[in-house]
Each structure stands twice: as structure tokens, then as C-alpha cells.
C-alpha positions in Angstrom: 23.9 4.1 28.7 21.4 4.4 31.6 19.1 7.2 31.9 15.4 7.8 32.3 13.3 6.7 29.3 10.6 9.0 28.0 8.0 6.8 29.8 9.6 7.0 33.1 11.4 3.6 32.9 15.2 3.1 33.2 17.0 2.5 30.0 20.0 4.0 28.2 19.6 6.3 25.4 19.1 4.5 22.1 21.5 5.6 19.4 21.3 3.8 16.1 22.6 4.7 12.6 19.1 4.4 10.9 15.5 4.2 12.0 12.9 2.9 9.5 9.5 3.9 10.2 7.0 1.4 9.1 7.2 -2.5 9.4 5.7 -3.4 6.0 7.3 -5.5 3.2 9.6 -2.7 2.1 11.0 -2.1 5.6 11.7 -5.9 6.0 13.6 -6.0 2.7 15.7 -2.9 3.7 16.3 -4.5 7.2 17.5 -7.8 5.6 20.1 -5.8 3.6 21.2 -3.6 6.4 21.9 -6.8 8.5 24.8 -7.4 6.1 23.2 -9.2 3.1 24.7 -7.7 -0.2 23.1 -8.4 -3.5 25.3 -9.3 -6.4 24.7 -9.8 -10.1 25.1 -13.4 -10.8 25.2 -13.0 -14.6 23.2 -14.6 -17.5 20.5 -12.1 -18.0 18.9 -12.3 -21.4 19.3 -8.5 -21.9 22.9 -8.4 -23.4 23.2 -4.7 -22.9 22.2 -4.9 -19.3 24.4 -8.0 -18.7 27.5 -6.1 -20.1 26.9 -3.2 -17.8 26.5 -5.4 -14.7 29.3 -7.6 -15.5 31.6 -4.7 -15.0 29.9 -3.7 -11.7 28.2 -6.8 -10.1 27.8 -5.2 -6.7 24.1 -4.1 -6.9 24.5 -1.7 -3.9 26.3 0.5 -6.6 23.6 0.0 -9.3 22.5 3.1 -10.9 19.2 4.0 -12.6 21.3 4.7 -15.8 21.8 1.0 -16.1 18.1 0.9 -17.2 18.4 3.8 -19.7 17.7 1.5 -22.6 14.7 -0.1 -21.0 12.0 2.2 -22.5 13.0 0.9 -26.0 12.0 -2.7 -25.0 8.5 -3.9 -24.5 9.7 -6.3 -21.9 10.1 -3.6 -19.2 7.5 -1.6 -17.3 7.6 2.1 -18.1 5.4 2.9 -15.1 7.8 2.1 -12.2 11.0 3.9 -11.2 13.9 2.6 -13.3 15.8 1.3 -10.3 12.8 -0.6 -9.2 12.4 -2.1 -12.7 16.1 -2.8 -12.8 16.1 -5.0 -9.6 12.8 -6.6 -10.5 14.1 -7.9 -13.7 17.3 -9.2 -12.0 15.5 -11.0 -9.3 12.8 -12.4 -11.5 14.0 -12.2 -15.1 11.3 -14.6 -16.4 8.5 -13.4 -14.2 6.3 -12.3 -17.0 7.1 -14.9 -19.5 7.4 -18.3 -17.9 7.0 -20.3 -14.6 10.7 -20.5 -14.1 12.3 -19.5 -10.7 15.6 -18.4 -12.2 17.3 -15.4 -10.7 20.2 -13.3 -11.6 20.8 -12.1 -8.1 23.2 -13.7 -5.6 22.9 -12.7 -1.9 26.3 -12.6 0.0 26.4 -12.3 3.8 28.9 -9.6 4.9 28.3 -9.1 8.6 31.1 -6.4 8.8 28.9 -4.2 6.6 25.9 -4.4 8.8 24.4 -1.0 9.8 22.8 -0.5 13.2 19.1 0.1 12.7 15.6 -0.3 14.1 12.4 -1.0 12.2 9.4 0.4 14.1 5.8 0.1 13.0 2.4 0.3 14.6 1.0 -2.8 12.9 0.6 -5.5 15.4 2.9 -7.9 13.4 5.6 -7.5 10.7 3.7 -6.8 7.4 2.4 -3.4 8.0 -1.0 -2.8 6.4 -1.2 -6.5 5.4 -1.7 -7.3 9.0 -4.8 -5.0 9.4 -8.2 -6.7 9.3 -10.7 -4.2 7.9 -13.5 -6.3 9.4 -15.7 -6.2 6.3 -13.5 -8.4 4.1 -13.2 -12.0 3.6 -9.6 -12.8 4.5 -9.7 -15.7 2.1 -9.9 -13.5 -1.0 -7.0 -13.9 -3.3 -4.4 -11.2 -3.6 -3.9 -9.4 -6.9 -0.3 -10.3 -7.1 0.8 -13.9 -7.7 2.8 -15.6 -5.0 6.2 -15.2 -6.6 5.6 -11.4 -6.8 5.1 -11.3 -3.0 8.3 -12.9 -1.8 11.0 -11.4 0.2 14.7 -12.2 0.1 16.0 -15.6 1.4 12.7 -17.0 2.5 10.0 -16.9 -0.2 6.3 -17.3 0.4 6.8 -20.7 -1.2 9.3 -21.7 1.4 6.9 -20.6 4.2 4.0 -22.6 2.5 6.2 -25.7 2.4 7.3 -25.3 6.0 3.7 -24.7 7.4 1.8 -27.1 5.2 4.5 -29.7 4.3 3.8 -29.4 0.6 4.8 -27.2 -2.3 2.7 -24.2 -3.1 0.9 -24.6 -6.5 2.4 -22.5 -9.4 0.6 -19.5 -10.6 -1.5 -19.2 -7.5 -2.8 -16.0 -5.9 -2.4 -16.6 -2.2 -5.1 -15.5 0.2 -4.6 -12.3 2.1 -4.5 -14.2 5.4 -1.6 -16.5 3.9 0.3 -13.4 3.0 -0.1 -11.9 6.3 1.1 -15.0 8.1 4.1 -15.2 5.8 5.2 -11.5 6.5 4.6 -12.1 10.2 6.9 -15.1 10.2 9.6 -13.6 7.9 11.8 -11.6 10.4 12.4 -14.7 12.5 13.0 -16.9 9.6 15.8 -14.8 8.2 17.1 -13.7 11.7 16.4 -10.0 11.5 13.7 -10.0 14.2 16.2 -8.4 16.6 15.7 -5.0 14.9 11.9 -5.3 14.0 9.5 -3.8 16.6 5.7 -4.0 16.1 2.9 -2.3 17.8 5.1 0.7 18.2 3.6 4.0 17.5 6.2 6.7 17.2 5.7 10.5 17.0 7.4 13.8 17.3 10.3 12.8 14.9 12.3 15.9 14.6 15.7 16.9 13.1 18.4 18.0 15.4 21.7 19.6 14.6 23.4 16.4 13.5 20.8 13.7 13.6 17.0 12.9 14.2 15.4 12.5 17.6 12.2 10.5 18.1 10.5 12.3 21.0 8.0 9.6 21.7 10.6 7.0 22.4 13.9 8.8 23.1 15.6 7.4 20.0 18.4 9.2 18.2 19.5 8.3 14.8 21.7 9.6 11.8 19.3 8.5 9.1 15.6 8.3 8.8 13.8 6.0 6.3 10.1 6.6 5.7 8.3 3.4 4.9 4.8 3.9 6.1 3.2 3.7 2.6 0.3 5.7 1.1 -2.5 3.5 2.2 -2.7 4.0 5.9 -6.1 5.6 6.1 -9.3 5.0 4.3 -10.9 8.0 2.6 -13.8 9.0 4.8 -17.3 9.6 3.5 -18.4 13.2 2.9 -20.6 14.8 5.6 -23.9 14.0 3.8 -23.1 10.3 4.2 -22.0 10.5 7.8 -25.4 9.2 9.1 -24.9 6.0 7.1 -21.7 5.3 9.0 -23.8 5.1 12.3 -25.9 2.2 11.0 -25.4 -1.3 12.4 -22.4 -2.8 10.7 -22.8 -5.8 8.3 -20.5 -8.8 9.3 -18.3 -10.5 6.8 -19.3 -13.5 4.9 -17.4 -16.0 7.0 -19.3 -15.2 10.2 -22.6 -13.7 9.1 -26.0 -15.3 9.0 -27.9 -15.2 5.8 -29.5 -11.8 5.7 -32.8 -11.1 4.1 -32.8 -10.0 0.4 -34.6 -6.8 1.4 -31.6 -5.8 3.8 -29.4 -3.9 1.5 -25.8 -2.9 1.8 -24.7 0.3 0.1 -21.3 0.0 -1.6 -19.7 3.1 -3.1 -16.7 2.8 -5.2 -15.4 1.4 -8.6 -12.2 -0.1 -7.7 -10.8 -3.2 -6.1 -11.8 -2.1 -2.6 -15.5 -2.0 -3.5 -15.1 -5.2 -5.4 -13.7 -7.0 -2.3 -16.5 -5.7 -0.1 -19.0 -7.2 -2.7 -17.1 -10.5 -2.8 -17.0 -10.7 1.0 -20.7 -10.1 1.5 -23.0 -13.2 2.2 -24.4 -14.4 -1.1 -28.0 -13.5 -0.1 -27.0 -10.0 0.9 -28.7 -7.4 -1.3 -26.0 -5.1 -2.8 -26.7 -1.6 -4.0 -23.5 -0.6 -5.8 -22.9 3.0 -6.8 -19.9 3.9 -8.9 -18.5 6.3 -11.3 -18.6 5.1 -14.9 -16.5 6.8 -17.6 -14.8 3.9 -19.3 -13.1 6.0 -22.1 -11.7 8.9 -20.0 -11.4 7.4 -16.5 -12.0 3.6 -16.5 -12.4 1.5 -13.4 -9.2 -0.3 -12.6 -11.2 -3.5 -12.8 -11.3 -3.0 -16.6 -7.8 -4.3 -17.0 -8.5 -7.5 -15.2 -8.4 -10.5 -17.5 -11.3 -12.9 -17.1 -8.8 -15.9 -16.7 -6.2 -14.3 -14.4 -8.7 -12.3 -12.3 -12.2 -13.9 -12.9 -13.9 -12.5 -9.8 -12.9 -8.8 -10.6 -13.5 -9.3 -14.4 -17.0 -10.6 -13.4 -17.9 -7.7 -11.2 -16.6 -5.2 -13.9 -19.0 -7.1 -16.3 -21.9 -6.5 -14.0 -21.0 -2.8 -13.7 -20.9 -2.5 -17.5 -24.4 -4.3 -17.9 -25.8 -1.9 -15.2 -24.4 1.0 -17.2 -26.0 -0.2 -20.5 -29.3 -0.8 -18.6 -29.2 2.8 -17.2 -28.8 4.2 -20.8 -31.7 2.2 -22.2 -34.3 2.9 -19.5 -35.5 5.9 -17.6 -38.1 4.3 -15.5 -36.5 3.5 -12.2 -38.5 0.3 -11.5 -37.8 -1.1 -15.0 -34.3 -0.2 -14.6 -34.1 -2.0 -11.3 -35.6 -5.1 -12.8 -33.3 -5.1 -15.9 -30.0 -4.2 -14.3 -28.7 -7.5 -14.9 -29.1 -9.8 -17.8 -29.7 -13.5 -17.6 -26.2 -14.3 -18.3 -24.9 -16.6 -15.6 -21.5 -17.2 -16.9 -19.7 -15.5 -13.9 -22.0 -16.6 -11.1 -19.9 -19.6 -10.2 -16.8 -17.5 -10.0 -18.4 -15.0 -7.7 -19.6 -17.0 -4.9 -22.8 -18.4 -6.2 -24.5 -15.1 -5.9 -27.9 -14.6 -7.8 -26.8 -11.4 -9.3 -30.0 -10.7 -11.1 -32.0 -10.5 -7.7 -29.3 -9.4 -5.2 -27.2 -6.8 -7.0 -28.3 -3.4 -8.3 -25.6 -1.3 -10.0 -26.2 2.5 -10.2 -23.6 4.3 -12.3 -22.9 8.0 -11.9 -25.7 8.4 -9.4 -25.9 11.2 -6.8 -27.1 10.8 -3.2 -29.1 13.9 -2.6 -30.6 13.0 0.8 -30.1 10.5 3.7 -32.9 9.9 6.2 -32.2 7.6 9.0 -35.3 5.2 9.4 -36.3 4.7 13.1 -34.6 5.3 16.4 -32.4 2.3 16.5 -30.2 3.4 13.7 -30.9 0.1 12.0 -31.7 1.3 8.5 -31.8 4.6 6.3 -33.6 5.8 3.3 -31.3 7.1 0.7 -32.5 9.4 -2.1 -30.6 9.0 -5.3 -30.6 11.1 -8.3 -29.9 9.3 -11.6 -28.2 10.7 -14.7 -31.6 10.8 -16.4 -32.7 13.2 -13.6 -35.0 10.5 -12.3 -35.0 10.2 -8.5 -35.3 6.9 -6.7 -35.2 5.8 -3.0 -33.5 2.7 -1.5 -33.5 1.4 2.0 -30.1 0.4 3.2 -28.8 -1.1 6.5 -25.1 -0.2 6.0 -22.6 1.6 4.0 -19.1 0.6 2.7 -17.3 3.7 1.3 -14.5 2.2 -0.7 -13.1 4.9 -2.8 -9.4 4.6 -1.8 -6.9 5.1 0.9 -4.2 7.7 1.6 -1.1 7.8 3.7 0.0 10.2 6.4 3.2 11.5 7.9 1.6 12.8 11.1 4.3 11.2 13.2 6.7 13.9 11.9 7.2 17.2 13.7 5.8 20.2 11.9 9.2 21.6 11.0 10.4 18.4 9.5 7.1 17.9 7.7 7.4 21.4 6.2 10.9 20.7 5.2 9.9 17.6 3.2 7.0 19.2 1.6 9.0 22.2 0.5 11.1 19.7 -1.3 8.0 18.0 -2.8 6.9 21.4 -4.2 10.3 22.2 -5.6 10.5 18.9 -7.4 6.8 18.8 -8.5 6.8 22.3 -9.9 3.1 22.7 -9.5 2.1 23.8 -6.0 -1.6 23.9 -7.0 -1.7 20.2 -7.5 -0.1 19.5 -4.1 -1.7 21.9 -1.7 -5.2 23.0 -0.8 -6.1 26.5 0.4 -8.1 24.9 3.2 -5.1 23.1 4.6 -3.0 26.0 5.7 -2.2 24.7 9.2 -2.6 21.0 8.7 0.7 19.2 8.7 -1.2 15.9 9.1 -2.8 16.1 5.6 -3.0 12.9 3.6 -0.5 12.0 0.9 -0.6 10.0 -2.2 1.7 8.3 -4.6 2.2 11.5 -6.5 3.5 13.5 -3.4 7.1 12.4 -3.5 7.1 10.9 -7.1 8.8 13.7 -8.8 11.5 13.9 -6.2 11.9 10.1 -6.2 12.7 10.2 -9.8 15.7 12.2 -9.0 16.7 10.5 -5.7 15.2 8.6 -2.9 16.9 10.9 -0.5 14.2 13.5 -0.5 16.1 15.6 2.1 19.3 15.4 3.9 19.6 11.9 5.5 15.9 11.4 4.9 14.9 8.6 2.5 11.7 7.0 1.2 11.0 3.5 0.1 7.9 1.4 -0.8 4.8 3.0 -2.0 5.8 6.4 -0.9 7.9 6.4 -4.0 4.9 6.0 -6.1 5.4 2.3 -6.9 3.0 0.2 -4.8 3.8 -3.4 -5.9 6.0 -5.5 -3.7 7.9 -6.6 -6.6 9.0 -3.0 -7.2 10.1 -2.4 -3.7 13.5 -4.1 -4.1 15.2 -1.4 -6.2 14.5 1.4 -3.8 15.5 -0.7 -0.8 18.9 -1.6 -2.5 19.6 1.9 -3.5 18.9 3.3 -0.1 20.8 0.6 1.6 23.8 1.3 -0.7 23.9 4.8 0.5 23.4 4.0 4.2 26.0 1.2 4.2 28.6 3.4 2.3 28.0 6.2 4.8 28.2 3.9 7.9 31.2 1.8 6.8 33.0 4.3 4.7 32.8 1.9 1.7 33.9 3.3 -1.6 32.8 2.1 -5.1 35.9 -0.1 -5.5 34.8 -3.7 -5.1 33.3 -5.4 -8.1 33.4 -9.1 -7.3 33.5 -8.8 -3.5 32.6 -6.2 -0.9 35.5 -4.8 1.1 35.6 -5.5 4.7 35.1 -2.5 7.0 34.0 -2.2 10.6 31.0 0.0 11.1 31.7 3.1 13.1 28.2 3.6 14.4 27.5 0.2 16.1 25.8 0.7 19.5 27.2 -1.0 22.5 24.1 -2.9 23.1 20.5 -2.5 21.9 18.9 -5.5 23.4 17.8 -4.0 26.8 16.7 -0.8 25.1 14.7 -2.6 22.5 13.0 -4.8 25.1 12.0 -1.6 27.0 10.4 -0.1 23.8 8.4 -3.4 23.3 7.2 -3.1 26.9 6.2 0.6 26.4 5.0 0.9 22.7 3.0 4.0 23.4 4.8 6.1 26.0 2.6 9.0 27.4 5.0 11.8 26.8 3.7 15.3 26.2 3.7 16.4 22.6 6.0 19.3 22.1 4.6 22.4 20.5 5.6 22.8 16.8 8.5 25.0 16.2 8.0 27.9 13.8 10.0 27.7 10.7 10.4 29.3 7.3 9.0 26.4 5.5 5.7 26.2 3.7 2.8 27.7 5.6 0.3 25.1 4.7 0.1 21.4 4.7 0.0 19.0 1.7 -3.2 17.7 0.2 -3.5 15.9 -3.1 -5.3 17.6 -5.9 -8.3 15.3 -5.8 -8.8 16.4 -2.1 -8.8 20.1 -2.7 -12.6 20.3 -3.2 -15.1 17.6 -2.7 -18.6 18.2 -3.8 -20.7 16.7 -1.2 -23.5 16.5 -3.6 -22.0 13.4 -4.9 -20.9 10.5 -2.8 -18.3 9.4 -5.2 -16.2 12.5 -6.2 -13.3 10.5 -7.2 -10.4 10.7 -9.7 -10.2 7.4 -11.6 -6.8 6.3 -12.7 -5.8 6.5 -16.4 -6.2 3.4 -18.6 -3.6 0.8 -18.0 -0.7 0.9 -20.5 0.4 -2.6 -20.2 -1.2 -6.1 -20.4 -1.3 -6.4 -16.7 -4.2 -5.5 -14.4 -4.4 -1.9 -13.0 -3.2 -0.6 -9.6 -4.9 0.3 -6.4 -3.6 1.6 -3.1 -1.6 -0.3 -3.0 0.4 -2.9 -4.7 -0.3 -3.5 -9.1 -1.3 -3.7 -12.6 -0.3 0.0 -13.7 -2.6 2.5 -12.3 -1.5 5.4 -10.2 -3.5 5.6 -7.0 -5.8 8.5 -6.9 -8.6 9.8 -4.9 -10.9 7.9 -7.1 -12.7 4.8 -6.4 -9.6 2.8 -7.6 -7.4 4.7 -5.4 -5.7 2.8 -2.7 -7.7 -0.2 -3.3 -5.7 -1.5 -6.2 -2.5 -3.3 -7.0 -0.8 -1.7 -10.0 1.2 -3.7 -12.9 2.3 -3.9 -13.0 0.7 -1.6 -10.6 -1.9 -3.2 -8.4 -1.6 -2.4 -4.6 0.3 -4.7 -2.4 -0.8 -3.5 0.9 -4.1 -2.0 0.1 -6.2 -4.6 1.9 -4.0 -5.7 4.7 -4.7 -8.2 7.2 -4.2 -8.1 10.8 -3.0 -11.2 12.8 -4.6 -12.4 16.1 -2.9 -11.2 19.2 0.5 -12.8 19.5 0.8 -13.3 15.7 0.7 -17.0 15.9 1.3 -18.5 12.5 -0.7 -21.6 12.0 
């Protein structure tokens, strides 16, 4: 097992059964199962139909989406998520939407003989994926969209972590801060003893299919199965060319470390979803905010509309101010009058929104269009932005910074072009509408952004989107952590069955079988990868293939009118009582290129990893 590594070091070739690309929550759940932890139905679910089906087949590795065939006829189940995801969600937390109970219908059994050799590799600095990122413009103490119990992973819940770190129980019905969630995910692998297979700060590339397996060219890793778990919220959508000068202005610090700015120093925020709302909430209370957003509450409402004022008071409050700004814009044409009357004297939400004097520090501009940007001075400190209002009136505002928060998108740029083409050929065949998946301008771009719609149609048929290639997490179109379990259990079942030759025989116990793909030893090889996370190996030239000649680009990206700074496609109105979705994890809103895009959790469908947090070097959990 000794040979030269891609980076010139000495190490044996790394051969594992499965490589999971991405180190976010879904990857951690799958790794936990592949370490030999098997979920079983423990009985006593209130749904008698479901109970009878699972009583006959309690091994959930064999669970089928058909078990949820009757779910659409019941209002207790989400119709937005994949059936297998809804199935596992209701088993793990049967009372999640109706009571404070912690009852579960899932029993985890440790079967080490069923473990599958695997590696989890992600470029986030700590386990947790995008939750470990620090955008630099957000207050890390803002609460998550999901409640704590919806963010927990198997065997070591966020409540367990809170008790261990702080010595006291976590309050019920609490939305933990993003910092707390990031620290929890960072601590999780060691807490459940899966850290031997989880590698962080590892940027893999040039993943290609070989005759019988996959080969990761950047690190010299071979595997039989490839699981994509990098999500759809990797990259923020960038401003159009017209707004690029604003990105060069001095950056505005977050609330926690910023001096109180002058009221005349305005921050321009563009977006109508959770991302824009978080920027506003993170800004110092005296920071002047100019908020531009799309407003079409009937056809394309902001995801903030679905936020109940008691469950999500801060987001409901911002939506209220956006609505008041919209009403004001329809009742006055004079720009100055409009500016002075943007906010009413209602103060009900001020206490919930950080004590900001909204009447004097917030100006909402619905459906405005930036027609010119003129940098003011040679020090790039400020710029004059010319805005055309729906009334055809033109106004100017001086701004010191821009936060363009219209969503996030994922990327599969770590794949070789032939493998990329293979996957997107499958996406086209499943979707049936190439025009909605591809842009004429992306002919040679195999690093194009992807959304929750990219593989959704295929995921509804199978999470194995190509031979031995699987997707989990938000790549399936479901961005909430609570809906990650189903896909992980389904994929784990296939991987374990393949690696250990398990048949669908056991019902109350799992048969013992020795894995045929266990490596002799991974410890030294894994240590070498940790020492060389970014080996400088030359990128191989893409191999020509008969696959699609162009890269994938979501429909909303096909043409961006640079006349408008917010050409976004807002999500459809939520269809449940839960708040809407964002990039990431949710109340029930499919991420789009719109302002709500990746900055939401959906219901539910609100994003789970849309505003990730990054730990300090070393990932020390306080």
C-alpha cells in the first residue's frame, strides 16, 4: 500500500468503498449509518396504516417511498418534500409539529459487521459544511429558522451538546444561534466516534469515472461509490455588472464589532428573502439602510410573508416594514415625501428588531431599478446610486456599501467534465424540459451553478442519479436538515447491501456479514490527506465525450437584465402553516434565483445551511 501520493509524499493508494463529497449535516448522518448504525422501526406510530406496513418490515434500511403512498391524503404530512424524507422525519419526530414531546419511533442498533469503508471529505474548516462559514456581514447570534429539535443528528442531539457544554438543559422551543449550531456540528463527529472518517479543509477536484470505480485525481483516492453532498448553497449569486463598482466600496462591519455609523452613511441591501433580512438585522442600529426588493405579494411573495409574528418576530417585523414601504410607494410620487413617509409611526416591532428607529434609519424601495452607479471620490468610500421608481420618478442615494442578498447556488466544479456531462444528461432526461435547465450561453461551462430543481425530478425516481453515483441533502431539492434523514437512510441501505451482500431477509434483526471492501488500514493515508488538503497536482484536460455539449444553468440564470439589480424569481406562496424556504434549510419554498433563493429555510422548507458559520482555526468548541 505504499506509493507516491499526488502531492509527492509517500503513502499507499487509498481505496474505500464510498467517498462522500461534502462535510455538512447530511454527510455526517450518512457517515454515522455507514459506521454500522442501523435504524429500526420501534413501533407505536399514531398512523395505523404506516404502523402496519413497518411492523412487517422494521429494518428502515429497506424502507421504500411506497410506505408513504397514503401521506398526501393526510394534512399531517408535508407534500413538498420527497416521500422517503417525510417518512423518516415522521418516524424520528412523530410529534414534532403538534407537541413538545421527544418521542421517537426509531431505534438505532449498532452492527459493526455491516460498516462500510468510507471517507467524508469537505472544504469547510470544520464538520458542518456551510454552517461553518462566516459571511462576515452577519451577526452569528441571530437565531436559526429551524427550532433546535429539527437540527439534531443521530445519537447526539443539539440538546445533548448544550447540556454537555453549558451544564444545563436547553430551553424548549428555542431557535439556537447560528454560532451554537456551528459548534454543535463541529463537535458531532467526535461525540459519536465517526471522526476517523471525516476530513475537513479538504478541497477535492478532478473526480472522474474509471472502468470499475471513481478516481479523485487531486488526492489519489479510488472508490466504488460516490455520494454528492455539497448542497445547493455553496456560492452567493453575484451582482450584475452594473453594480460591480459598489462591491469595491469599503466593507461595512457586522453589528458585534462595528462603531456606531453616522445616519447619513447608508448601506444598500438588495433582496427580499431571509438573506437580506439577516443583513439588516446584523447592521448596527444607527446604520442607515436603503433596502431595494421585489414586491409582488400575490404572484411571487417574499418568503418572509410566511413567518408568523410569534414564531419568527424579527422576520415578520421586517416583512411588515417592507409592506409599509410598498403601500407608501403607491400613495406618493414625490420622492422626498415618499422618503419621509416610508415608515408609519407604528413601533410595535422595534423592540423585536434590535431597537432600531425604523422611521429614520430604514428606507424601503420596492421594485426599483438601479440605472446608474457613480463612485464618489478617489478613495472608493461612497457612491451615488441613481434609482428609477415604478412611478418613473428618479431619485439618488449616497451609499457606502452593498449587500447583494438574492440567493445562493451550488456547484459541481469538483467533477471532471465527462462525469459532469453524464450527470446532467440524466438530469435532462428526468426533467424533460431542457430549456429550463440550460442556457445557450453556457455551452462549454461545466462549472455552472445548480439549484434545488437540477436533480429534483431524478431524485423523485431514485437518489442514485447515475450508476454508483448518489445525491443526499439539499441536492435532492429538500433543504431542511429534518428532511435529510430519509435520503441518507435510503442511500445507506443500497451501499450497505452492495458492500456486505445483505439481502432483504431480516425483519427484526440485521444479518451478520463481513464487508468485502474493508481497506487494510486508512489511518496513515487519512493523516497524509489531512497534512496536504490541497495538493498541487496538474488538472487533467477534460476528455471529450458524447454527453451534453453545454453546461447546466437554472432557468432563472438564463438571462439577467442588468437594468434591474434584483432580477430574481421569488418562490411560490407557501402551502403549509410553516414559514417558507431559503437556500437552504425550511418552511416550504423551493429555492430560486429570486431574493428568497438560498437564503431561506423551507417547511417545512426553510434553508438549513444557507447562512453557515465558520469556526475559528482549530474548531475549538467553547
